[in-house]
C-alpha positions in Angstrom: -0.1 31.8 -20.2 -1.9 34.8 -21.5 -3.5 36.0 -24.6 -2.0 38.2 -27.2 -3.1 39.6 -30.5 -3.2 38.0 -33.9 -2.4 40.6 -36.5 -1.8 40.1 -40.2 1.6 38.7 -40.9 4.3 39.6 -43.4 4.7 35.9 -43.9 2.6 33.3 -45.6 -0.3 31.9 -43.5 0.7 29.2 -41.1 -0.6 25.8 -42.1 -1.7 23.1 -39.7 0.7 20.5 -41.0 4.2 21.2 -39.9 3.2 24.2 -37.8 5.9 25.2 -35.3 5.1 23.7 -32.0 7.8 25.6 -30.3 6.0 28.9 -30.7 6.0 30.1 -27.1 7.6 27.8 -24.6 6.6 28.2 -21.0 10.2 29.1 -19.9 10.0 32.3 -22.1 6.5 33.3 -21.0 7.1 32.8 -17.2 10.8 33.2 -16.9 11.4 35.8 -19.6 9.6 38.6 -17.7 11.6 37.8 -14.6 15.0 37.7 -16.3 14.4 40.2 -19.1 14.8 39.7 -22.8 18.4 40.7 -22.8 19.3 37.4 -21.3 17.4 35.7 -24.1 19.5 37.5 -26.7 22.9 37.1 -24.9 25.3 34.5 -26.3 25.0 31.2 -24.4 25.5 27.5 -24.8 23.0 27.4 -27.7 25.2 29.9 -29.6 28.2 27.8 -28.9 26.5 24.6 -30.1 25.4 26.3 -33.3 28.9 27.7 -33.9 30.5 24.3 -33.2 28.2 22.5 -35.6 28.9 25.0 -38.4 32.6 24.8 -37.8 32.3 21.1 -38.6 30.7 22.0 -41.9 33.3 24.4 -43.5 32.2 23.4 -47.0 28.6 24.3 -46.4 29.5 27.6 -44.7 31.9 28.5 -47.5 29.3 27.7 -50.2 26.8 29.9 -48.4 29.3 32.7 -48.2 30.3 32.4 -51.9 26.6 32.4 -53.0 26.0 35.6 -51.0 29.0 37.4 -52.3 28.1 36.4 -55.9 24.5 37.7 -55.4 25.7 40.9 -53.8 27.8 41.5 -56.9 24.8 41.0 -59.1 22.8 43.4 -56.9 25.4 46.1 -57.2 25.4 45.8 -61.0 21.6 45.9 -61.1 21.3 42.4 -62.5 19.8 40.5 -59.6 16.3 39.1 -59.9 15.5 38.9 -56.2 12.3 40.6 -55.1 10.2 40.8 -51.9 7.5 38.2 -51.6 4.0 39.5 -52.5 2.8 39.0 -49.0 5.7 41.1 -47.5 4.1 44.4 -46.8 7.3 46.0 -45.4 8.3 46.9 -49.0 4.9 47.6 -50.5 5.7 51.3 -51.2 6.6 51.8 -54.9 9.8 53.6 -53.9 11.4 50.3 -52.8 11.1 49.1 -56.3 11.5 52.3 -58.4 14.3 54.0 -56.5 17.5 52.2 -57.7 19.4 52.7 -54.4 16.5 51.6 -52.2 15.8 48.6 -54.5 19.4 47.4 -54.1 19.3 47.9 -50.4 16.2 45.7 -50.2 17.7 43.0 -52.4 20.9 43.0 -50.3 18.9 42.7 -47.1 16.8 39.8 -48.5 19.8 38.0 -49.7 21.7 38.4 -46.4 18.5 37.3 -44.5 18.1 34.2 -46.6 21.8 33.3 -46.0 21.4 33.7 -42.3 18.3 31.6 -42.2 20.0 28.9 -44.3 22.9 28.7 -41.9 20.4 28.4 -39.0 18.8 25.4 -40.9 22.2 24.0 -41.7 23.1 23.7 -38.0 22.1 20.3 -36.7 20.6 21.6 -33.4 18.4 19.7 -31.0 15.0 21.4 -30.6 15.9 23.2 -27.4 18.9 25.0 -29.0 16.9 25.5 -32.2 14.1 27.2 -30.3 16.5 29.5 -28.6 18.4 30.4 -31.7 15.2 30.9 -33.7 14.2 33.6 -31.3 17.6 35.3 -31.7 17.6 35.0 -35.5 14.0 36.2 -35.9 14.6 39.3 -33.9 18.0 40.2 -35.4 16.8 39.7 -39.0 13.6 41.7 -38.4 15.3 44.5 -36.7 17.8 44.9 -39.5 15.1 45.5 -42.1 15.6 48.7 -44.0 11.9 49.4 -43.7 12.6 50.2 -40.0 15.3 52.8 -40.8 13.9 56.3 -40.6 16.7 57.5 -42.9 15.7 55.0 -45.6 12.0 54.5 -45.2 10.0 56.2 -48.0 7.0 56.2 -45.7 9.0 58.3 -43.2 10.2 60.8 -45.8 6.7 61.2 -47.3 5.2 61.8 -43.9 7.9 64.4 -43.1 7.1 66.3 -46.3 3.3 66.0 -45.9 3.4 67.3 -42.3 6.1 69.9 -42.7 8.3 68.0 -40.2 5.6 67.5 -37.6 5.7 63.7 -38.1 9.3 63.7 -36.7 8.2 65.6 -33.6 5.2 63.4 -33.1 7.2 60.3 -33.6 9.9 61.3 -31.1 7.2 62.2 -28.6 5.6 58.8 -28.9 9.0 57.1 -28.7 9.9 58.9 -25.4 6.5 58.1 -24.0 6.7 54.4 -24.8 10.3 53.9 -23.7 9.6 55.5 -20.3 7.5 52.7 -18.9 6.9 49.0 -19.4 6.2 47.4 -21.7 9.0 49.2 -23.6 7.6 48.5 -27.0 5.7 50.7 -29.5 2.1 51.3 -28.4 -0.4 49.2 -30.5 -3.3 51.4 -29.5 -3.7 54.7 -27.7 -4.6 54.3 -24.0 -7.8 56.3 -24.4 -9.0 54.6 -27.6 -11.8 52.8 -25.8 -13.6 52.9 -22.5 -14.4 49.7 -20.7 -18.1 49.4 -20.0 -18.9 52.2 -22.5 -17.5 51.2 -25.9 -16.2 47.7 -25.1 -17.5 45.1 -22.6 -21.0 46.5 -22.9 -23.2 43.4 -22.8 -25.9 44.1 -20.1 -25.6 42.1 -16.8 -24.8 42.4 -13.1 -22.3 41.4 -10.6 -24.0 38.8 -8.4 -21.1 37.8 -6.2 -18.0 39.7 -5.2 -15.1 38.2 -3.3 -11.5 39.2 -2.6 -10.4 37.2 -5.7 -13.2 37.7 -8.3 -16.5 39.1 -9.4 -19.1 36.8 -10.8 -21.1 38.4 -13.6 -24.5 37.2 -14.6 -25.6 38.4 -18.0 -29.1 39.5 -18.9 -30.9 37.0 -21.1 -31.7 38.2 -24.6 -34.3 35.6 -25.6 -37.8 34.9 -24.2 -36.7 31.4 -23.3 -33.3 30.0 -22.1 -31.7 26.6 -21.7 -31.9 25.2 -18.3 -28.1 24.4 -17.8 -26.1 27.6 -17.5 -22.6 28.3 -18.7 -19.7 29.6 -16.5 -16.8 31.2 -18.4 -13.4 31.3 -16.8 -10.9 33.7 -18.4 -7.1 33.6 -18.2 -5.3 34.9 -15.2 -3.4 37.5 -17.2 -5.3 40.3 -19.0 -8.9 41.2 -18.3 -11.9 38.9 -18.8 -13.6 41.1 -21.5 -11.9 39.5 -24.5 -15.0 37.3 -24.2 -17.2 40.4 -24.4 -15.0 42.5 -26.6 -17.5 44.5 -28.7 -21.1 44.4 -29.9 -21.4 42.1 -32.9 -18.1 40.3 -32.0 -18.8 39.4 -28.4 -18.8 35.7 -27.6 -21.0 36.3 -24.6 -23.5 38.4 -26.6 -23.7 35.6 -29.2 -24.3 32.9 -26.7 -27.0 34.9 -25.0 -28.8 35.5 -28.3 -28.8 31.7 -28.9 -30.7 31.2 -25.6 -27.7 30.2 -23.4 -27.6 31.5 -19.8 -24.1 33.0 -19.3 -22.0 33.8 -16.3 -18.4 35.0 -16.3 -15.6 35.4 -13.8 -13.7 38.7 -13.7 -10.5 38.1 -11.8 -9.1 40.8 -9.5 -5.8 42.4 -10.5 -3.7 41.2 -7.6 -1.3 43.3 -5.5 1.8 42.2 -3.5 -0.5 41.5 -0.5 -2.1 38.7 -2.5 1.2 37.0 -3.1 -0.1 33.7 -1.6 -2.9 33.1 -4.1 -1.8 29.9 -5.8 -3.5 26.9 -7.6 -5.6 26.1 -4.6 -6.8 29.7 -4.1 -7.9 30.0 -7.8 -9.3 26.5 -7.8 -11.4 27.3 -4.8 -12.6 30.5 -6.4 -13.8 28.5 -9.5 -15.6 26.0 -7.3 -17.3 28.9 -5.4 -18.3 30.6 -8.6 -19.7 27.3 -10.0 -21.8 26.7 -6.9 -23.2 30.3 -7.1 -24.1 29.8 -10.7 -25.9 26.5 -10.0 -27.7 28.2 -7.1 -28.8 31.2 -9.2 -29.9 29.0 -12.1 -31.6 26.5 -9.8 -29.8 23.5 -11.5 -27.6 20.7 -10.3 -25.1 21.1 -13.1 -23.4 23.8 -15.1 -21.2 24.0 -18.2 -17.6 25.1 -17.5 -15.7 26.9 -20.3 -12.2 28.2 -19.7 -9.4 29.5 -21.9 -5.6 29.5 -21.8 -4.3 29.6 -18.2 -7.8 29.6 -17.0 -8.3 26.3 -18.8 -5.4 24.8 -16.8 -7.1 25.8 -13.6 -10.5 24.6 -14.8 -9.2 21.2 -15.9 -7.6 20.7 -12.5 -10.8 21.7 -10.8 -12.7 19.1 -12.9 -10.1 16.5 -11.7 -10.7 17.6 -8.1 -14.5 17.3 -8.4 -14.0 13.9 -10.0 -11.8 12.8 -7.1 -14.3 13.8 -4.4 -17.2 12.2 -6.4 -18.9 15.5 -7.3 -18.2 15.7 -11.0 -21.9 15.6 -11.5 -21.8 19.4 -10.8 -20.4 19.7 -14.4 -22.5 19.3 -17.5 -19.5 19.6 -19.7 -15.9 21.0 -19.8 -14.7 23.3 -22.6 -11.0 24.2 -22.9 -10.1 26.9 -25.4 -6.5 27.4 -26.6 -5.3 25.5 -23.4 -2.1 23.5 -23.1 -2.2 20.8 -20.5 0.6 18.7 -22.1 3.7 21.0 -22.1 6.0 18.6 -24.0 7.6 20.6 -26.8 5.3 23.5 -25.9 6.6 24.3 -22.5 9.2 24.1 -19.9 9.2 20.3 -19.6 11.8 20.1 -22.4 12.7 23.7 -22.9 15.9 25.6 -22.7 16.2 26.7 -19.0 16.7 24.3 -16.2 15.5 23.9 -12.6 18.1 26.3 -11.2 16.8 29.2 -13.4 13.2 28.2 -12.7 13.7 28.6 -8.9 15.7 31.8 -9.4 12.7 33.3 -11.3 10.3 32.1 -8.6 12.4 33.8 -6.0 12.4 37.0 -8.0 8.6 37.1 -8.2 8.3 36.1 -4.6 10.4 39.2 -3.5 8.0 41.5 -5.5 4.9 39.6 -4.7 3.8 39.2 -8.3 4.8 38.8 -11.9 4.2 42.1 -13.8 1.8 41.7 -16.7 3.5 44.5 -18.5 6.8 42.7 -18.6 4.9 39.6 -19.9 3.4 41.8 -22.6 6.9 42.9 -23.7 8.0 39.2 -24.0 5.0 38.4 -26.1 5.6 41.3 -28.4 9.2 40.2 -29.2 7.9 36.7 -30.0 6.4 38.2 -33.2 8.7 41.2 -33.9 7.4 42.1 -37.4 3.8 42.1 -36.4 4.0 43.4 -32.9 7.1 45.6 -32.8 8.3 46.9 -36.1 5.0 47.5 -37.8 4.2 49.9 -35.0 7.7 51.3 -34.9 7.2 52.4 -38.5 3.7 53.7 -38.0 4.2 55.4 -34.6 7.8 56.7 -34.8 8.9 56.8 -38.4 5.6 58.1 -39.8 4.6 59.9 -36.5 1.1 58.5 -36.7 -1.3 57.4 -34.0 -2.0 53.6 -34.1 -5.4 52.6 -35.3 -8.1 52.1 -32.7 -8.6 48.3 -32.4 -10.5 46.8 -29.5 -8.5 43.6 -29.2 -5.2 45.5 -29.1 -6.7 47.7 -26.3 -7.6 44.6 -24.4 -4.1 43.2 -25.0 -2.5 46.3 -23.5 -4.8 46.1 -20.4 -2.5 43.8 -18.6 -2.8 42.4 -15.1 -0.4 40.9 -12.6 0.1 37.3 -11.7 0.5 36.5 -8.0 3.9 35.1 -6.9 2.3 31.8 -5.7 0.5 31.3 -9.0 3.7 32.1 -10.9 5.5 29.5 -8.8 2.8 26.9 -9.3 2.7 27.5 -13.1 6.4 27.4 -13.5 6.8 24.1 -11.5 3.8 22.6 -13.4 5.5 23.3 -16.7 9.0 22.3 -15.4 7.8 18.8 -14.6 5.0 18.6 -17.1 2.9 17.5 -14.1 -0.5 17.3 -15.7 0.7 14.4 -17.9 1.6 12.4 -14.7 -1.4 11.2 -12.7 -1.1 12.5 -9.1 2.1 14.6 -9.8 0.2 17.8 -8.8 -2.8 18.4 -6.6 -5.7 20.7 -6.6 -7.5 21.4 -3.3 -5.8 18.3 -1.7 -7.0 16.0 -4.6 -4.3 14.3 -6.8 -4.9 15.5 -10.4 -5.5 12.6 -12.8 -7.0 14.1 -16.0 -7.7 10.6 -17.4 -10.4 10.2 -14.8 -12.2 13.4 -16.0 -15.0 11.7 -17.9 -17.4 14.6 -18.3 -18.1 15.5 -22.0 -15.5 17.8 -23.3 -15.1 20.3 -26.1 -11.5 21.4 -26.9 -10.6 24.3 -29.2 -7.2 25.0 -30.9 -6.1 27.5 -33.5 -4.0 26.6 -36.5 -1.9 29.8 -36.4 -1.7 29.9 -32.6 1.8 30.9 -31.5 1.0 30.8 -27.8 -0.8 27.5 -27.5 0.3 25.5 -30.5 -2.6 23.4 -31.9 -0.7 20.2 -31.7 -0.2 20.8 -27.9 -3.9 21.5 -27.4 -4.7 18.3 -29.3 -2.4 16.3 -27.1 -4.0 18.0 -24.1 -7.4 16.9 -25.2 -6.2 13.3 -25.3 -5.3 13.5 -21.6 -8.9 13.8 -20.7 -11.0 10.6 -20.1 -14.1 12.0 -21.8 -16.1 9.3 -23.6 -17.8 12.1 -25.6 -15.2 14.5 -26.8 -15.0 17.0 -29.6 -11.8 18.6 -30.8 -12.2 21.7 -32.9 -9.4 23.3 -34.9 -10.1 26.8 -36.1 -8.4 28.6 -39.0 -7.1 31.3 -36.7 -4.6 32.2 -34.0 -4.7 32.6 -30.3 -7.2 35.4 -30.0 -9.0 35.0 -33.3 -9.8 31.5 -32.2 -11.9 33.1 -29.5 -13.0 36.4 -31.1 -14.5 34.5 -34.0 -18.0 35.6 -34.8 -20.0 34.0 -37.6 -20.0 35.7 -41.0 -16.3 35.6 -41.9 -16.1 34.0 -45.4 -12.5 33.1 -44.8 -13.1 31.3 -41.6 -13.5 27.5 -41.2 -12.8 24.8 -38.7 -12.1 21.1 -38.5 -13.7 18.9 -35.9 -13.9 15.4 -34.6 -13.0 13.2 -31.6 -9.3 13.3 -30.6 -9.0 9.6 -31.3 -5.6 9.3 -33.0 -2.3 9.6 -31.4 -0.8 11.9 -34.0 -2.2 15.4 -34.5 -1.3 15.2 -38.2 -3.2 11.9 -38.6 -6.2 13.5 -37.0 -5.9 16.4 -39.4 -6.1 14.1 -42.4 -9.4 12.5 -41.3 -11.2 15.4 -39.5 -14.4 16.8 -41.0 -14.3 20.4 -42.1 -17.0 23.1 -41.9 -17.2 26.7 -43.1 -17.4 29.8 -40.9 -17.0 30.1 -37.1 -17.1 27.3 -34.6 -19.5 29.4 -32.4 -22.7 27.9 -33.9 -21.3 24.4 -33.6 -20.5 25.0 -29.9 -23.9 26.5 -29.1 -25.5 23.4 -30.7 -23.2 21.1 -28.7 -24.1 22.9 -25.5 -27.8 22.7 -26.4 -27.6 18.9 -26.6 -26.5 18.9 -23.0 -28.5 22.0 -21.9 -31.8 20.5 -20.8 -35.2 21.8 -21.7 -35.9 25.4 -22.4 -37.6 27.5 -19.7 -38.8 31.1 -19.6 -36.0 33.6 -19.2 -35.7 34.9 -15.6 -37.0 38.4 -15.1 -34.4 39.3 -12.5 -30.8 38.6 -12.0 -29.2 37.0 -9.0 -31.1 34.9 -6.3 -31.9 35.1 -2.7 -28.6 35.7 -0.9 -26.9 36.5 -4.1 -28.5 39.8 -5.2 -27.0 42.1 -7.9 -24.4 44.4 -6.4 -23.5 46.5 -9.4 -23.8 46.5 -13.2 -21.6 44.6 -15.6 -18.7 44.6 -16.3 -18.1 45.2 -12.5 -15.4 47.1 -10.7 -12.4 44.7 -10.8 -12.1 45.1 -14.5 -11.2 48.8 -14.0 -8.3 48.2 -11.6 -4.8 48.8 -12.9 
């Protein structure tokens, strides 16, 4: 339901075929912050199911144990051949190989980890229990890595010597600072590493509409002529909007402007407890209000609508509402980026927690008035412990170093709250997988039937996306009734699928209509192109963008004058 960072993994790159669809189920994302991660790690029925299944396989368990004991014996005698994988950067320091004691410790850890993972695979669990236990195993195995131990880490000892002991003082200071407030995880970036509006989110523009819920930003054209049909961008409801305008040269908004596209963006307000009643209808009405303002300023009957993640859920429901009331001609196209509409095997519809727990979580956020984005950030971090927890544990605490300044990580830490009503609506939507059932949920008194949304659509997924698995985004694309549809699969994860400027020689994407039932079948036949999907998208918009016209000399319109410079004021609220 939010975005999180994609950092370089200690594991081999995720492939599209066979990628794990159970990456971030909705129960964990929306109930985890309410209940806390301790509950996720506490023994429960999934543990019992795994234990019971392994008890029925004593031969398999015994063989795993014998193999481990045998290998530990070889390790102790210095005769084991086991080595870390080349892509495992935890043990890249030469001391892990050259120091006999450290080398044996690493080998023993790797052997034990492999045995634990093998036992997990040996257990014949249904996907619900498997998803729960995978979370537990991943976190236990990663936390036990000797690279995290300050008494063993060569990096820690070297830092201690190089700084005359100051690294330990700095590491302890950073640990105490981070543990004092949510999210209680190592900081991925210093809080003063960037300044919004000065070093990030710097594309020129102006706020042309300000309401209680959002600010509408119109961006200054950067070409002599612009396309007639404007683009309205809707961000997720957790984290700030400026991931779309992260930094010069990597800003999606900046790139679109330089290709002659007129661009508007919504900046959601960071809600407080007094805004607890803002739910689906409130956010849907806000998108409709912004869409009408964009069309009025641009002087057009239609506008492109682009939305990502949870914002995409809202935008798809708004498109269904406009279709239901016969006003879908307000839309020139609908673009959904890393958005899951079909929650089967990617959300609460089949996940581990039941309706009782769902309603308990809803009551908990209702009492507070909101779901705290910092708690949600903590949940996300533990979904990828090596990348988002232990890497920074070693850097910040063991080595006593400040984390590198990275704009996307700064954005990731700039969390917002989710209103209690929207939390309730999102949880119930996932619980019943309502968007797959015509009329099961409503938006602004219209029954939502995505199959009736016939406007041209462009849907984007990321192969390595652990928040919105690409298979789920593909299934979601097939829910739409668009006759002209383009599904694009980028070689990247959740954020890299968005912050994906041209010029990366390692980037590529697959594309084609979502016309086969199986995602893997689509993958076999889809066309492939090099570099970013941004140029492809701009060309796709241009085909539906009408004739070019001289760029406007002023922002806003009569009755909608600029009220302040971009990126606005709501983006600064904490």
